[in-house]
PDB file of N, CA, C and O in Angstrom:
ATOM      1  N   UNK A   1      -4.097  -4.849  42.614  1.00  0.00           N
ATOM      2  CA  UNK A   1      -5.068  -3.736  42.514  1.00  0.00           C
ATOM      3  C   UNK A   1      -4.772  -2.801  41.662  1.00  0.00           C
ATOM      4  O   UNK A   1      -3.623  -2.400  41.852  1.00  0.00           O
ATOM      5  N   UNK A   2      -5.395  -2.188  40.657  1.00  0.00           N
ATOM      6  CA  UNK A   2      -5.177  -1.569  39.038  1.00  0.00           C
ATOM      7  C   UNK A   2      -5.039  -0.216  39.222  1.00  0.00           C
ATOM      8  O   UNK A   2      -5.879   0.424  39.855  1.00  0.00           O
ATOM      9  N   UNK A   3      -3.557   0.544  38.477  1.00  0.00           N
ATOM     10  CA  UNK A   3      -3.755   1.170  39.025  1.00  0.00           C
ATOM     11  C   UNK A   3      -3.583   2.401  37.511  1.00  0.00           C
ATOM     12  O   UNK A   3      -3.015   3.445  37.191  1.00  0.00           O
ATOM     13  N   UNK A   4      -4.433   1.458  37.033  1.00  0.00           N
ATOM     14  CA  UNK A   4      -4.593   2.673  35.397  1.00  0.00           C
ATOM     15  C   UNK A   4      -5.549   3.891  35.659  1.00  0.00           C
ATOM     16  O   UNK A   4      -6.481   3.863  36.463  1.00  0.00           O
ATOM     17  N   UNK A   5      -5.160   5.087  34.789  1.00  0.00           N
ATOM     18  CA  UNK A   5      -5.773   5.982  35.187  1.00  0.00           C
ATOM     19  C   UNK A   5      -6.922   6.011  33.500  1.00  0.00           C
ATOM     20  O   UNK A   5      -6.569   5.659  32.374  1.00  0.00           O
ATOM     21  N   UNK A   6      -7.798   6.361  33.778  1.00  0.00           N
ATOM     22  CA  UNK A   6      -9.188   6.435  33.185  1.00  0.00           C
ATOM     23  C   UNK A   6      -8.642   7.644  31.820  1.00  0.00           C
ATOM     24  O   UNK A   6      -7.902   8.496  32.311  1.00  0.00           O
ATOM     25  N   UNK A   7      -8.757   7.748  31.035  1.00  0.00           N
ATOM     26  CA  UNK A   7      -7.922   9.177  30.189  1.00  0.00           C
ATOM     27  C   UNK A   7      -8.932   9.745  29.726  1.00  0.00           C
ATOM     28  O   UNK A   7      -9.389   9.160  28.744  1.00  0.00           O
ATOM     29  N   UNK A   8      -9.687  11.012  30.155  1.00  0.00           N
ATOM     30  CA  UNK A   8     -10.880  11.762  29.639  1.00  0.00           C
ATOM     31  C   UNK A   8     -10.969  12.002  28.277  1.00  0.00           C
ATOM     32  O   UNK A   8      -9.961  12.198  27.599  1.00  0.00           O
ATOM     33  N   UNK A   9     -12.210  12.003  27.770  1.00  0.00           N
ATOM     34  CA  UNK A   9     -12.387  11.750  26.172  1.00  0.00           C
ATOM     35  C   UNK A   9     -12.887  13.108  25.681  1.00  0.00           C
ATOM     36  O   UNK A   9     -14.001  13.597  25.869  1.00  0.00           O
ATOM     37  N   UNK A  10     -11.695  13.700  24.915  1.00  0.00           N
ATOM     38  CA  UNK A  10     -11.709  14.908  24.275  1.00  0.00           C
ATOM     39  C   UNK A  10     -13.321  15.645  24.415  1.00  0.00           C
ATOM     40  O   UNK A  10     -14.471  15.271  24.182  1.00  0.00           O
ATOM     41  N   UNK A  11     -12.786  16.668  24.838  1.00  0.00           N
ATOM     42  CA  UNK A  11     -14.386  17.102  24.667  1.00  0.00           C
ATOM     43  C   UNK A  11     -14.484  18.352  23.495  1.00  0.00           C
ATOM     44  O   UNK A  11     -15.649  18.642  23.224  1.00  0.00           O
ATOM     45  N   UNK A  12     -13.506  19.085  22.807  1.00  0.00           N
ATOM     46  CA  UNK A  12     -13.535  19.711  21.712  1.00  0.00           C
ATOM     47  C   UNK A  12     -14.073  18.859  20.226  1.00  0.00           C
ATOM     48  O   UNK A  12     -13.517  17.804  19.921  1.00  0.00           O
ATOM     49  N   UNK A  13     -15.196  19.437  19.365  1.00  0.00           N
ATOM     50  CA  UNK A  13     -15.574  17.951  18.602  1.00  0.00           C
ATOM     51  C   UNK A  13     -14.727  18.112  17.708  1.00  0.00           C
ATOM     52  O   UNK A  13     -14.472  17.035  17.170  1.00  0.00           O
ATOM     53  N   UNK A  14     -13.746  19.583  16.980  1.00  0.00           N
ATOM     54  CA  UNK A  14     -12.846  18.925  16.349  1.00  0.00           C
ATOM     55  C   UNK A  14     -11.923  17.904  16.409  1.00  0.00           C
ATOM     56  O   UNK A  14     -11.504  17.214  15.480  1.00  0.00           O
ATOM     57  N   UNK A  15     -11.577  17.855  17.846  1.00  0.00           N
ATOM     58  CA  UNK A  15     -10.334  17.049  18.399  1.00  0.00           C
ATOM     59  C   UNK A  15     -11.141  15.380  18.350  1.00  0.00           C
ATOM     60  O   UNK A  15     -10.479  14.358  18.173  1.00  0.00           O
ATOM     61  N   UNK A  16     -12.261  15.379  18.493  1.00  0.00           N
ATOM     62  CA  UNK A  16     -12.646  14.120  18.342  1.00  0.00           C
ATOM     63  C   UNK A  16     -12.830  13.366  17.084  1.00  0.00           C
ATOM     64  O   UNK A  16     -12.638  12.181  16.812  1.00  0.00           O
ATOM     65  N   UNK A  17     -13.316  14.518  16.287  1.00  0.00           N
ATOM     66  CA  UNK A  17     -13.270  14.539  14.343  1.00  0.00           C
ATOM     67  C   UNK A  17     -11.577  14.024  14.448  1.00  0.00           C
ATOM     68  O   UNK A  17     -11.028  12.926  14.357  1.00  0.00           O
ATOM     69  N   UNK A  18     -11.291  14.847  14.587  1.00  0.00           N
ATOM     70  CA  UNK A  18      -9.076  14.588  14.081  1.00  0.00           C
ATOM     71  C   UNK A  18      -8.962  12.946  14.854  1.00  0.00           C
ATOM     72  O   UNK A  18      -8.609  12.034  14.105  1.00  0.00           O
ATOM     73  N   UNK A  19      -9.170  12.709  15.883  1.00  0.00           N
ATOM     74  CA  UNK A  19      -8.733  11.200  16.152  1.00  0.00           C
ATOM     75  C   UNK A  19      -9.611  10.312  15.513  1.00  0.00           C
ATOM     76  O   UNK A  19      -9.153   9.401  14.823  1.00  0.00           O
ATOM     77  N   UNK A  20     -10.380  10.412  15.606  1.00  0.00           N
ATOM     78  CA  UNK A  20     -11.269   9.555  14.494  1.00  0.00           C
ATOM     79  C   UNK A  20     -10.642   9.328  13.238  1.00  0.00           C
ATOM     80  O   UNK A  20     -10.541   8.197  12.764  1.00  0.00           O
ATOM     81  N   UNK A  21     -10.063  10.716  12.479  1.00  0.00           N
ATOM     82  CA  UNK A  21      -9.477  10.614  11.231  1.00  0.00           C
ATOM     83  C   UNK A  21      -8.193   9.530  10.991  1.00  0.00           C
ATOM     84  O   UNK A  21      -7.747   8.645  10.260  1.00  0.00           O
ATOM     85  N   UNK A  22      -7.931  10.483  12.436  1.00  0.00           N
ATOM     86  CA  UNK A  22      -6.038   9.282  12.453  1.00  0.00           C
ATOM     87  C   UNK A  22      -6.210   7.594  12.555  1.00  0.00           C
ATOM     88  O   UNK A  22      -5.393   6.735  12.225  1.00  0.00           O
ATOM     89  N   UNK A  23      -7.617   7.423  13.151  1.00  0.00           N
ATOM     90  CA  UNK A  23      -7.516   5.787  13.306  1.00  0.00           C
ATOM     91  C   UNK A  23      -8.104   5.430  12.366  1.00  0.00           C
ATOM     92  O   UNK A  23      -7.896   4.239  12.132  1.00  0.00           O
ATOM     93  N   UNK A  24      -9.132   6.172  11.312  1.00  0.00           N
ATOM     94  CA  UNK A  24      -9.014   5.651   9.951  1.00  0.00           C
ATOM     95  C   UNK A  24      -7.782   5.428   9.385  1.00  0.00           C
ATOM     96  O   UNK A  24      -7.544   4.343   8.854  1.00  0.00           O
ATOM     97  N   UNK A  25      -6.660   6.639   9.443  1.00  0.00           N
ATOM     98  CA  UNK A  25      -5.935   6.829   7.901  1.00  0.00           C
ATOM     99  C   UNK A  25      -4.914   5.815   8.541  1.00  0.00           C
ATOM    100  O   UNK A  25      -4.017   5.284   7.885  1.00  0.00           O
ATOM    101  N   UNK A  26      -5.134   5.594   9.892  1.00  0.00           N
ATOM    102  CA  UNK A  26      -3.407   4.468  10.430  1.00  0.00           C
ATOM    103  C   UNK A  26      -4.360   3.424   9.844  1.00  0.00           C
ATOM    104  O   UNK A  26      -4.140   3.641   8.652  1.00  0.00           O
ATOM    105  N   UNK A  27      -5.399   2.295   9.860  1.00  0.00           N
ATOM    106  CA  UNK A  27      -5.907   1.363   9.387  1.00  0.00           C
ATOM    107  C   UNK A  27      -5.692   1.492   7.658  1.00  0.00           C
ATOM    108  O   UNK A  27      -5.026   0.693   6.999  1.00  0.00           O
ATOM    109  N   UNK A  28      -6.365   2.602   7.141  1.00  0.00           N
ATOM    110  CA  UNK A  28      -5.759   2.742   5.600  1.00  0.00           C
ATOM    111  C   UNK A  28      -4.099   2.696   5.238  1.00  0.00           C
ATOM    112  O   UNK A  28      -3.575   2.513   4.140  1.00  0.00           O
ATOM    113  N   UNK A  29      -3.689   2.844   6.089  1.00  0.00           N
ATOM    114  CA  UNK A  29      -2.177   2.625   5.896  1.00  0.00           C
ATOM    115  C   UNK A  29      -1.732   1.455   6.138  1.00  0.00           C
ATOM    116  O   UNK A  29      -0.938   1.020   5.304  1.00  0.00           O
ATOM    117  N   UNK A  30      -1.975   0.821   6.982  1.00  0.00           N
ATOM    118  CA  UNK A  30      -2.113  -0.488   7.251  1.00  0.00           C
ATOM    119  C   UNK A  30      -1.897  -1.734   5.939  1.00  0.00           C
ATOM    120  O   UNK A  30      -1.035  -2.563   5.649  1.00  0.00           O
ATOM    121  N   UNK A  31      -3.620  -1.159   5.224  1.00  0.00           N
ATOM    122  CA  UNK A  31      -4.104  -1.679   4.311  1.00  0.00           C
ATOM    123  C   UNK A  31      -2.989  -1.620   2.846  1.00  0.00           C
ATOM    124  O   UNK A  31      -2.679  -2.444   1.986  1.00  0.00           O
ATOM    125  N   UNK A  32      -2.835  -1.021   2.963  1.00  0.00           N
ATOM    126  CA  UNK A  32      -1.911   0.030   1.570  1.00  0.00           C
ATOM    127  C   UNK A  32      -0.834  -1.063   2.101  1.00  0.00           C
ATOM    128  O   UNK A  32      -0.730  -2.019   1.332  1.00  0.00           O
ATOM    129  N   UNK A  33      -0.242  -1.104   2.932  1.00  0.00           N
ATOM    130  CA  UNK A  33       0.961  -2.092   3.594  1.00  0.00           C
ATOM    131  C   UNK A  33       0.644  -3.507   2.999  1.00  0.00           C
ATOM    132  O   UNK A  33       1.433  -3.958   2.169  1.00  0.00           O
ATOM    133  N   UNK A  34      -0.098  -4.000   3.247  1.00  0.00           N
ATOM    134  CA  UNK A  34      -0.435  -5.251   3.249  1.00  0.00           C
ATOM    135  C   UNK A  34      -0.463  -5.009   1.549  1.00  0.00           C
ATOM    136  O   UNK A  34       0.414  -5.477   0.823  1.00  0.00           O
ATOM    137  N   UNK A  35      -1.449  -4.320   1.112  1.00  0.00           N
ATOM    138  CA  UNK A  35      -1.128  -4.744  -0.530  1.00  0.00           C
ATOM    139  C   UNK A  35       0.224  -4.586  -1.137  1.00  0.00           C
ATOM    140  O   UNK A  35       0.675  -5.404  -1.939  1.00  0.00           O
ATOM    141  N   UNK A  36       0.792  -3.643  -0.789  1.00  0.00           N
ATOM    142  CA  UNK A  36       1.949  -3.379  -1.035  1.00  0.00           C
ATOM    143  C   UNK A  36       2.832  -5.028  -1.139  1.00  0.00           C
ATOM    144  O   UNK A  36       3.170  -5.549  -2.202  1.00  0.00           O
ATOM    145  N   UNK A  37       3.130  -5.778   0.627  1.00  0.00           N
ATOM    146  CA  UNK A  37       3.375  -6.478   0.545  1.00  0.00           C
ATOM    147  C   UNK A  37       3.223  -8.231  -0.121  1.00  0.00           C
ATOM    148  O   UNK A  37       4.026  -9.164  -0.092  1.00  0.00           O
ATOM    149  N   UNK A  38       2.036  -8.139  -0.603  1.00  0.00           N
ATOM    150  CA  UNK A  38       1.235  -9.274  -1.601  1.00  0.00           C
ATOM    151  C   UNK A  38       1.597  -9.112  -2.709  1.00  0.00           C
ATOM    152  O   UNK A  38       1.770 -10.183  -3.290  1.00  0.00           O
ATOM    153  N   UNK A  39       1.903  -7.808  -3.591  1.00  0.00           N
ATOM    154  CA  UNK A  39       2.504  -7.498  -4.685  1.00  0.00           C
ATOM    155  C   UNK A  39       3.749  -7.727  -4.898  1.00  0.00           C
ATOM    156  O   UNK A  39       4.197  -7.907  -6.030  1.00  0.00           O
ATOM    157  N   UNK A  40       4.824  -7.758  -3.270  1.00  0.00           N
ATOM    158  CA  UNK A  40       6.134  -8.134  -3.763  1.00  0.00           C
ATOM    159  C   UNK A  40       6.157  -9.444  -3.388  1.00  0.00           C
ATOM    160  O   UNK A  40       7.293  -9.866  -3.601  1.00  0.00           O
ATOM    161  N   UNK A  41       5.493 -10.248  -2.959  1.00  0.00           N
ATOM    162  CA  UNK A  41       5.057 -11.934  -2.615  1.00  0.00           C
ATOM    163  C   UNK A  41       4.754 -12.508  -3.999  1.00  0.00           C
ATOM    164  O   UNK A  41       5.226 -13.596  -4.328  1.00  0.00           O
ATOM    165  N   UNK A  42       4.021 -11.838  -4.763  1.00  0.00           N
ATOM    166  CA  UNK A  42       3.322 -12.691  -5.863  1.00  0.00           C
ATOM    167  C   UNK A  42       4.619 -12.478  -7.043  1.00  0.00           C
ATOM    168  O   UNK A  42       5.024 -13.394  -7.759  1.00  0.00           O
ATOM    169  N   UNK A  43       5.133 -11.119  -7.061  1.00  0.00           N
ATOM    170  CA  UNK A  43       6.013 -11.061  -8.049  1.00  0.00           C
ATOM    171  C   UNK A  43       7.312 -11.788  -7.840  1.00  0.00           C
ATOM    172  O   UNK A  43       7.924 -12.305  -8.775  1.00  0.00           O
ATOM    173  N   UNK A  44       7.738 -11.817  -6.526  1.00  0.00           N
ATOM    174  CA  UNK A  44       8.769 -13.150  -5.787  1.00  0.00           C
ATOM    175  C   UNK A  44       8.682 -14.134  -6.876  1.00  0.00           C
ATOM    176  O   UNK A  44       9.594 -14.255  -7.693  1.00  0.00           O
ATOM    177  N   UNK A  45       7.291 -15.048  -6.919  1.00  0.00           N
ATOM    178  CA  UNK A  45       6.991 -16.014  -6.685  1.00  0.00           C
ATOM    179  C   UNK A  45       6.229 -16.612  -8.454  1.00  0.00           C
ATOM    180  O   UNK A  45       5.592 -17.574  -8.882  1.00  0.00           O
ATOM    181  N   UNK A  46       6.788 -15.384  -8.953  1.00  0.00           N
ATOM    182  CA  UNK A  46       6.133 -15.851 -10.586  1.00  0.00           C
ATOM    183  C   UNK A  46       4.516 -15.603 -10.271  1.00  0.00           C
ATOM    184  O   UNK A  46       4.085 -16.070 -11.325  1.00  0.00           O
ATOM    185  N   UNK A  47       4.126 -15.466 -10.032  1.00  0.00           N
ATOM    186  CA  UNK A  47       2.569 -15.276  -9.996  1.00  0.00           C
ATOM    187  C   UNK A  47       1.652 -13.987 -10.768  1.00  0.00           C
ATOM    188  O   UNK A  47       0.570 -13.924 -11.350  1.00  0.00           O
ATOM    189  N   UNK A  48       2.913 -12.876 -10.357  1.00  0.00           N
ATOM    190  CA  UNK A  48       2.543 -11.690 -11.699  1.00  0.00           C
ATOM    191  C   UNK A  48       4.013 -10.996 -12.123  1.00  0.00           C
ATOM    192  O   UNK A  48       5.073 -10.799 -11.529  1.00  0.00           O
ATOM    193  N   UNK A  49       3.490 -10.728 -13.500  1.00  0.00           N
ATOM    194  CA  UNK A  49       5.118  -9.539 -13.762  1.00  0.00           C
ATOM    195  C   UNK A  49       5.309  -8.669 -13.451  1.00  0.00           C
ATOM    196  O   UNK A  49       4.483  -8.023 -12.807  1.00  0.00           O
ATOM    197  N   UNK A  50       6.507  -8.218 -13.758  1.00  0.00           N
ATOM    198  CA  UNK A  50       6.885  -6.729 -13.385  1.00  0.00           C
ATOM    199  C   UNK A  50       5.611  -5.367 -13.639  1.00  0.00           C
ATOM    200  O   UNK A  50       4.917  -4.594 -12.977  1.00  0.00           O
ATOM    201  N   UNK A  51       5.896  -5.726 -15.013  1.00  0.00           N
ATOM    202  CA  UNK A  51       4.492  -4.995 -15.661  1.00  0.00           C
ATOM    203  C   UNK A  51       3.275  -5.155 -14.619  1.00  0.00           C
ATOM    204  O   UNK A  51       2.892  -4.274 -13.849  1.00  0.00           O
ATOM    205  N   UNK A  52       2.945  -5.958 -14.696  1.00  0.00           N
ATOM    206  CA  UNK A  52       2.015  -6.288 -13.492  1.00  0.00           C
ATOM    207  C   UNK A  52       1.788  -5.458 -12.342  1.00  0.00           C
ATOM    208  O   UNK A  52       0.985  -4.554 -12.113  1.00  0.00           O
ATOM    209  N   UNK A  53       2.969  -6.158 -11.486  1.00  0.00           N
ATOM    210  CA  UNK A  53       2.974  -5.459 -10.183  1.00  0.00           C
ATOM    211  C   UNK A  53       3.538  -3.432  -9.878  1.00  0.00           C
ATOM    212  O   UNK A  53       3.554  -2.807  -8.818  1.00  0.00           O
ATOM    213  N   UNK A  54       3.966  -2.896 -11.498  1.00  0.00           N
ATOM    214  CA  UNK A  54       3.825  -1.619 -11.293  1.00  0.00           C
ATOM    215  C   UNK A  54       2.935  -0.913 -11.657  1.00  0.00           C
ATOM    216  O   UNK A  54       2.842   0.227 -11.201  1.00  0.00           O
ATOM    217  N   UNK A  55       2.038  -1.400 -12.581  1.00  0.00           N
ATOM    218  CA  UNK A  55       0.475  -1.380 -13.050  1.00  0.00           C
ATOM    219  C   UNK A  55      -0.709  -1.587 -11.725  1.00  0.00           C
ATOM    220  O   UNK A  55      -1.750  -0.957 -11.914  1.00  0.00           O
ATOM    221  N   UNK A  56      -0.652  -2.291 -10.595  1.00  0.00           N
ATOM    222  CA  UNK A  56      -0.821  -2.759  -9.293  1.00  0.00           C
ATOM    223  C   UNK A  56      -0.431  -1.120  -8.896  1.00  0.00           C
ATOM    224  O   UNK A  56      -1.265  -0.233  -9.077  1.00  0.00           O
ATOM    225  N   UNK A  57       0.531  -0.915  -8.501  1.00  0.00           N
ATOM    226  CA  UNK A  57       1.407   0.082  -7.847  1.00  0.00           C
ATOM    227  C   UNK A  57       0.657   1.247  -7.516  1.00  0.00           C
ATOM    228  O   UNK A  57       0.426   1.883  -6.487  1.00  0.00           O
ATOM    229  N   UNK A  58       0.238   1.348  -9.170  1.00  0.00           N
ATOM    230  CA  UNK A  58      -0.523   2.697 -10.182  1.00  0.00           C
ATOM    231  C   UNK A  58      -1.606   2.521  -9.525  1.00  0.00           C
ATOM    232  O   UNK A  58      -2.026   3.510  -8.924  1.00  0.00           O
ATOM    233  N   UNK A  59      -2.312   1.371  -9.439  1.00  0.00           N
ATOM    234  CA  UNK A  59      -3.809   1.499  -9.515  1.00  0.00           C
ATOM    235  C   UNK A  59      -3.940   2.060  -7.745  1.00  0.00           C
ATOM    236  O   UNK A  59      -4.697   2.991  -7.471  1.00  0.00           O
ATOM    237  N   UNK A  60      -3.155   1.400  -6.721  1.00  0.00           N
ATOM    238  CA  UNK A  60      -2.959   1.680  -5.290  1.00  0.00           C
ATOM    239  C   UNK A  60      -2.440   2.963  -4.934  1.00  0.00           C
ATOM    240  O   UNK A  60      -2.256   3.276  -3.757  1.00  0.00           O
ATOM    241  N   UNK A  61      -2.017   4.277  -6.607  1.00  0.00           N
ATOM    242  CA  UNK A  61      -1.669   5.321  -6.133  1.00  0.00           C
ATOM    243  C   UNK A  61      -0.439   5.647  -5.568  1.00  0.00           C
ATOM    244  O   UNK A  61      -0.087   6.802  -5.330  1.00  0.00           O
ATOM    245  N   UNK A  62       0.386   4.393  -5.297  1.00  0.00           N
ATOM    246  CA  UNK A  62       1.532   4.710  -5.600  1.00  0.00           C
ATOM    247  C   UNK A  62       2.858   5.049  -6.588  1.00  0.00           C
ATOM    248  O   UNK A  62       3.320   4.260  -7.411  1.00  0.00           O
ATOM    249  N   UNK A  63       3.425   6.574  -6.280  1.00  0.00           N
ATOM    250  CA  UNK A  63       4.734   6.948  -6.876  1.00  0.00           C
ATOM    251  C   UNK A  63       5.826   5.802  -7.409  1.00  0.00           C
ATOM    252  O   UNK A  63       6.506   5.678  -6.390  1.00  0.00           O
ATOM    253  N   UNK A  64       6.125   5.331  -7.915  1.00  0.00           N
ATOM    254  CA  UNK A  64       7.554   4.824  -8.162  1.00  0.00           C
ATOM    255  C   UNK A  64       8.721   5.445  -9.080  1.00  0.00           C
ATOM    256  O   UNK A  64       8.631   6.442  -9.797  1.00  0.00           O
ATOM    257  N   UNK A  65       9.688   4.727  -8.910  1.00  0.00           N
ATOM    258  CA  UNK A  65      10.976   5.265  -9.539  1.00  0.00           C
ATOM    259  C   UNK A  65      10.663   5.048 -11.075  1.00  0.00           C
ATOM    260  O   UNK A  65      11.600   5.311 -11.828  1.00  0.00           O
ATOM    261  N   UNK A  66      10.033   4.813 -11.383  1.00  0.00           N
ATOM    262  CA  UNK A  66       9.961   4.003 -12.971  1.00  0.00           C
ATOM    263  C   UNK A  66       9.011   5.191 -13.358  1.00  0.00           C
ATOM    264  O   UNK A  66       9.030   5.424 -14.567  1.00  0.00           O
ATOM    265  N   UNK A  67       8.185   5.997 -12.618  1.00  0.00           N
ATOM    266  CA  UNK A  67       7.293   6.896 -13.313  1.00  0.00           C
ATOM    267  C   UNK A  67       8.305   8.288 -13.581  1.00  0.00           C
ATOM    268  O   UNK A  67       7.780   9.304 -14.036  1.00  0.00           O
ATOM    269  N   UNK A  68       9.863   8.259 -13.253  1.00  0.00           N
ATOM    270  CA  UNK A  68      10.080   9.029 -13.525  1.00  0.00           C
ATOM    271  C   UNK A  68      10.089   9.385 -14.926  1.00  0.00           C
ATOM    272  O   UNK A  68      10.362   8.372 -15.570  1.00  0.00           O
ATOM    273  N   UNK A  69       9.906  10.400 -15.689  1.00  0.00           N
ATOM    274  CA  UNK A  69      10.191  10.436 -16.767  1.00  0.00           C
ATOM    275  C   UNK A  69       8.247  10.150 -17.268  1.00  0.00           C
ATOM    276  O   UNK A  69       7.920  10.430 -18.421  1.00  0.00           O
ATOM    277  N   UNK A  70       7.571   9.804 -16.638  1.00  0.00           N
ATOM    278  CA  UNK A  70       6.282   9.685 -17.631  1.00  0.00           C
ATOM    279  C   UNK A  70       5.463  11.338 -17.758  1.00  0.00           C
ATOM    280  O   UNK A  70       4.299  11.386 -18.156  1.00  0.00           O
ATOM    281  N   UNK A  71       5.936  12.139 -17.520  1.00  0.00           N
ATOM    282  CA  UNK A  71       5.534  13.236 -17.749  1.00  0.00           C
ATOM    283  C   UNK A  71       5.556  13.591 -19.011  1.00  0.00           C
ATOM    284  O   UNK A  71       6.429  13.028 -19.671  1.00  0.00           O
ATOM    285  N   UNK A  72       4.538  14.728 -19.859  1.00  0.00           N
ATOM    286  CA  UNK A  72       5.137  15.156 -20.957  1.00  0.00           C
ATOM    287  C   UNK A  72       6.312  16.532 -20.826  1.00  0.00           C
ATOM    288  O   UNK A  72       6.070  17.589 -20.244  1.00  0.00           O
ATOM    289  N   UNK A  73       7.491  16.210 -21.467  1.00  0.00           N
ATOM    290  CA  UNK A  73       8.556  16.895 -22.085  1.00  0.00           C
ATOM    291  C   UNK A  73      10.271  16.191 -21.147  1.00  0.00           C
ATOM    292  O   UNK A  73      11.450  16.546 -21.135  1.00  0.00           O
ATOM    293  N   UNK A  74       9.294  14.842 -20.359  1.00  0.00           N
ATOM    294  CA  UNK A  74      10.351  14.160 -19.838  1.00  0.00           C
ATOM    295  C   UNK A  74      11.482  13.361 -21.021  1.00  0.00           C
ATOM    296  O   UNK A  74      11.087  13.002 -22.130  1.00  0.00           O
ATOM    297  N   UNK A  75      12.931  13.174 -20.543  1.00  0.00           N
ATOM    298  CA  UNK A  75      13.617  12.440 -21.968  1.00  0.00           C
ATOM    299  C   UNK A  75      13.376  10.985 -21.909  1.00  0.00           C
ATOM    300  O   UNK A  75      13.562  10.406 -22.979  1.00  0.00           O
ATOM    301  N   UNK A  76      12.866   9.986 -20.534  1.00  0.00           N
ATOM    302  CA  UNK A  76      12.693   8.787 -20.337  1.00  0.00           C
ATOM    303  C   UNK A  76      11.452   8.589 -19.462  1.00  0.00           C
ATOM    304  O   UNK A  76      11.031   9.214 -18.489  1.00  0.00           O
ATOM    305  N   UNK A  77      10.914   7.303 -20.257  1.00  0.00           N
ATOM    306  CA  UNK A  77       9.828   6.842 -19.698  1.00  0.00           C
ATOM    307  C   UNK A  77       9.590   5.544 -20.073  1.00  0.00           C
ATOM    308  O   UNK A  77      10.313   5.068 -20.948  1.00  0.00           O
ATOM    309  N   UNK A  78       8.497   4.704 -19.461  1.00  0.00           N
ATOM    310  CA  UNK A  78       8.621   3.703 -19.397  1.00  0.00           C
ATOM    311  C   UNK A  78       6.986   3.742 -20.001  1.00  0.00           C
ATOM    312  O   UNK A  78       6.025   3.657 -19.236  1.00  0.00           O
ATOM    313  N   UNK A  79       6.861   3.867 -21.318  1.00  0.00           N
ATOM    314  CA  UNK A  79       5.689   4.226 -21.916  1.00  0.00           C
ATOM    315  C   UNK A  79       5.140   2.887 -22.837  1.00  0.00           C
ATOM    316  O   UNK A  79       4.135   2.970 -23.544  1.00  0.00           O
ATOM    317  N   UNK A  80       5.862   1.791 -22.730  1.00  0.00           N
ATOM    318  CA  UNK A  80       4.863   0.840 -23.070  1.00  0.00           C
ATOM    319  C   UNK A  80       4.703  -0.424 -22.465  1.00  0.00           C
ATOM    320  O   UNK A  80       5.012  -1.567 -22.801  1.00  0.00           O
ATOM    321  N   UNK A  81       4.199   0.019 -21.591  1.00  0.00           N
ATOM    322  CA  UNK A  81       3.429  -0.834 -20.138  1.00  0.00           C
ATOM    323  C   UNK A  81       1.948  -1.473 -20.694  1.00  0.00           C
ATOM    324  O   UNK A  81       1.104  -0.867 -21.354  1.00  0.00           O
ATOM    325  N   UNK A  82       1.905  -2.651 -20.300  1.00  0.00           N
ATOM    326  CA  UNK A  82       0.842  -3.502 -21.132  1.00  0.00           C
ATOM    327  C   UNK A  82      -0.528  -2.810 -20.432  1.00  0.00           C
ATOM    328  O   UNK A  82      -0.492  -1.931 -19.571  1.00  0.00           O
ATOM    329  N   UNK A  83      -1.520  -3.302 -20.900  1.00  0.00           N
ATOM    330  CA  UNK A  83      -3.089  -2.761 -19.994  1.00  0.00           C
ATOM    331  C   UNK A  83      -3.353  -4.003 -19.685  1.00  0.00           C
ATOM    332  O   UNK A  83      -3.806  -4.933 -20.352  1.00  0.00           O
ATOM    333  N   UNK A  84      -2.757  -3.841 -17.749  1.00  0.00           N
ATOM    334  CA  UNK A  84      -3.241  -5.006 -16.892  1.00  0.00           C
ATOM    335  C   UNK A  84      -4.636  -4.789 -15.810  1.00  0.00           C
ATOM    336  O   UNK A  84      -4.474  -4.107 -14.798  1.00  0.00           O
ATOM    337  N   UNK A  85      -5.828  -5.340 -16.069  1.00  0.00           N
ATOM    338  CA  UNK A  85      -6.884  -5.215 -15.755  1.00  0.00           C
ATOM    339  C   UNK A  85      -7.019  -6.508 -14.866  1.00  0.00           C
ATOM    340  O   UNK A  85      -8.083  -6.762 -14.303  1.00  0.00           O
TER     341      UNK A  85
END
């Protein structure tokens, strides 16, 4: 005998839209995690340099500790990054 209860779908359109947005955000987060893990593997195995990994993280929109000082007026910066595409 199956004792599962069927869950009523939400009737509020905003709630329905938010549930869809949350599902999409969850998928985007998992894809971002996979990209970050792939960068770590590539760096560990010498397929990319540390500078290339940093540029790739920036391309993904991820701030890093190495970004500290990259704003005008900061006293420390890693300004000499190659333009890796």
